[in-house]
C-alpha positions as CSV (number, residue, x, y, z in Angstrom):
1,M,0.0,0.0,0.0
2,A,1.3,3.4,-0.9
3,S,1.1,6.3,1.6
4,G,-0.4,8.5,-1.1
5,D,-3.7,6.7,-0.7
6,A,-3.8,6.9,3.0
7,V,-6.5,9.6,3.2
8,A,-8.8,7.5,0.9
9,R,-8.2,4.4,3.0
10,E,-9.1,6.3,6.1
11,A,-12.3,7.8,4.6
12,A,-13.3,4.3,3.5
13,W,-12.8,3.1,7.1
14,L,-15.0,5.9,8.5
15,N,-17.7,5.1,5.9
16,T,-17.7,1.4,6.8
17,A,-21.2,0.3,8.1
18,S,-20.6,-3.4,8.6
19,G,-21.2,-5.3,11.8
20,D,-17.9,-4.5,13.6
21,S,-19.4,-3.5,16.9
22,L,-18.5,0.2,16.3
23,P,-20.9,3.1,15.8
24,F,-22.2,3.6,12.3
25,L,-21.2,7.1,11.1
26,P,-22.7,7.6,7.7
27,A,-26.3,9.0,7.6
28,S,-27.1,6.3,5.0
29,A,-26.5,3.7,7.8
30,G,-28.3,5.6,10.5
31,G,-25.4,7.8,11.7
32,D,-25.1,11.5,12.1
33,W,-22.7,12.3,9.2
34,Q,-24.1,13.1,5.7
35,I,-20.7,13.5,4.1
36,I,-17.6,11.5,4.9
37,D,-15.1,12.2,2.2
38,A,-11.4,12.4,1.5
39,Y,-10.3,16.1,1.3
40,T,-12.5,19.1,1.7
41,Q,-15.1,19.7,-0.9
42,A,-16.0,23.3,-1.7
43,A,-19.3,22.8,-3.4
44,A,-21.9,25.2,-2.1
45,T,-24.5,22.5,-2.1
46,R,-22.7,20.7,0.7
47,T,-22.7,23.6,3.2
48,Q,-25.9,22.6,5.0
49,Q,-24.8,19.0,5.6
50,T,-22.9,17.4,8.5
51,A,-19.5,16.6,7.2
52,I,-16.2,14.8,8.0
53,Y,-13.4,15.7,5.7
54,V,-10.3,13.5,6.0
55,T,-6.9,15.0,5.3
56,R,-3.3,14.5,6.5
57,E,-1.4,17.2,8.3
58,P,1.6,18.4,6.3
59,G,4.8,16.4,6.5
60,W,5.4,13.0,8.1
61,E,8.1,10.8,9.6
62,N,9.7,7.8,8.0
63,I,10.7,5.6,10.9
64,R,13.6,3.2,9.9
65,V,12.6,-0.2,11.1
66,A,15.4,-2.2,9.4
67,N,18.3,-1.5,7.2
68,Q,16.2,-1.2,4.0
69,R,12.7,-0.7,5.3
70,T,10.9,2.4,6.6
71,R,7.5,2.9,8.1
72,P,5.6,6.1,7.2
73,R,4.0,7.7,10.3
74,Y,1.7,10.7,9.9
75,R,-1.0,12.5,11.6
76,M,-4.5,12.2,10.2
77,R,-6.8,15.2,10.6
78,L,-10.5,15.1,10.3
79,D,-12.2,18.5,9.7
80,L,-15.7,18.2,11.3
81,R,-18.6,20.5,10.2
82,W,-22.0,20.7,11.9
83,P,-24.5,23.1,10.3
84,V,-26.9,25.0,12.5
85,R,-30.3,25.6,11.1
86,V,-32.2,28.4,12.8
87,T,-35.9,28.7,11.9
88,S,-36.8,31.7,14.1
89,P,-34.6,34.2,16.1
90,G,-36.7,33.5,19.4
91,T,-35.4,30.0,19.7
92,A,-31.8,30.7,19.0
93,T,-30.6,29.9,22.6
94,S,-32.4,26.5,22.8
95,I,-31.2,25.6,19.3
96,A,-27.7,26.6,20.2
97,A,-27.6,24.3,23.1
98,A,-29.2,21.5,21.3
99,E,-27.0,21.8,18.3
100,Q,-23.8,21.9,20.4
101,A,-25.0,18.8,22.4
102,N,-25.8,17.0,19.1
103,F,-22.4,17.9,17.7
104,D,-20.7,16.7,20.9
105,A,-22.6,13.4,20.8
106,A,-21.7,12.8,17.2
107,I,-18.0,13.6,17.9
108,E,-18.0,11.0,20.7
109,L,-19.3,8.3,18.3
110,L,-16.6,9.3,15.8
111,R,-14.0,9.0,18.6
112,Q,-15.2,5.5,19.4
113,R,-15.0,4.5,15.7
114,V,-11.5,6.0,15.3
115,A,-10.3,4.3,18.5
116,G,-11.3,1.0,16.9
117,P,-12.7,-2.2,18.2
118,L,-11.0,-4.2,21.0
119,G,-8.1,-6.1,19.6
120,D,-7.9,-4.3,16.2
121,K,-6.2,-1.0,16.1
122,S,-5.5,-1.2,12.3
123,H,-8.8,0.2,11.0
124,G,-9.8,-3.0,9.4
125,G,-6.3,-3.8,8.2
126,R,-6.0,-0.5,6.3
127,F,-3.0,0.5,8.5
128,L,-0.3,-1.1,10.6
129,S,-1.8,0.9,13.5
130,A,-4.1,3.9,13.9
131,A,-4.9,6.2,16.8
132,I,-2.4,4.5,19.1
133,A,0.2,6.6,21.0
134,P,3.4,4.9,20.0
135,S,5.0,5.1,23.4
136,K,1.9,4.4,25.4
137,G,0.1,1.7,23.5
138,Q,-3.3,3.4,24.0
139,P,-5.6,5.6,22.0
140,D,-4.1,9.0,21.2
141,I,-7.0,11.1,19.8
142,T,-7.1,15.0,20.0
143,V,-10.3,16.9,19.4
144,T,-10.0,20.7,19.0
145,P,-13.1,22.8,18.7
146,V,-12.8,25.8,16.5
147,P,-13.8,28.7,18.7
148,A,-15.9,31.3,16.9
149,G,-18.5,32.3,19.5
150,A,-21.4,29.9,19.4
151,D,-24.0,32.7,19.8
152,A,-22.8,34.5,16.6
153,I,-22.7,31.2,14.7
154,I,-26.3,30.3,15.8
155,R,-27.7,33.7,14.8
156,A,-25.9,33.6,11.4
157,G,-27.2,30.1,10.8
158,K,-23.7,28.9,10.1
159,E,-21.9,25.8,11.3
160,L,-20.0,24.5,14.3
161,R,-16.5,23.2,13.6
162,A,-13.9,21.0,15.2
163,S,-10.9,19.0,14.2
164,M,-9.8,15.6,15.3
165,S,-6.3,14.3,14.8
166,Y,-4.4,11.0,15.5
167,I,-1.2,9.2,14.5
168,V,-1.3,6.5,11.8
169,D,1.6,4.1,11.2
170,D,1.4,2.9,7.6
171,Y,2.8,-0.4,6.3
172,E,6.6,-0.6,5.9
173,V,8.1,0.1,2.5
174,S,11.5,-0.9,1.1
175,N,13.9,1.8,0.4
């Protein structure tokens, strides 16, 4: 497997809706996310949909595991978007709280999926390991909300945003 397709492999893992005991994420399978895609899509038609855009943070490490083999390690980044639909200004406060709670709950289900099932931290064999802190052997997932003032976002009918990141060790390559 080439590291160039890692983003597509991760997007495929997040779109998986098979019986693997993990939460289903795609809306087509009963989840909260209408779009789960590799790389950000700029189409205006997608602005009012819940979305996960899978990217990689720039740069990565090549860990030398043997004389002629290296293991690519990089940080996956998921850009999370949660639209807020306000129907009347009088309900903005209750909608703000409800939308933030819904977004928080959807992020928790996403975290569970990224952490993977018990005994398999390879995202269904797509990677050597994913979301495991190399030195600790336990999940290493960071979620960062994008602060923008929830009240202003709600009034403008915009979207809540956050990012999630974690380390992925890809399969070894010969050099």
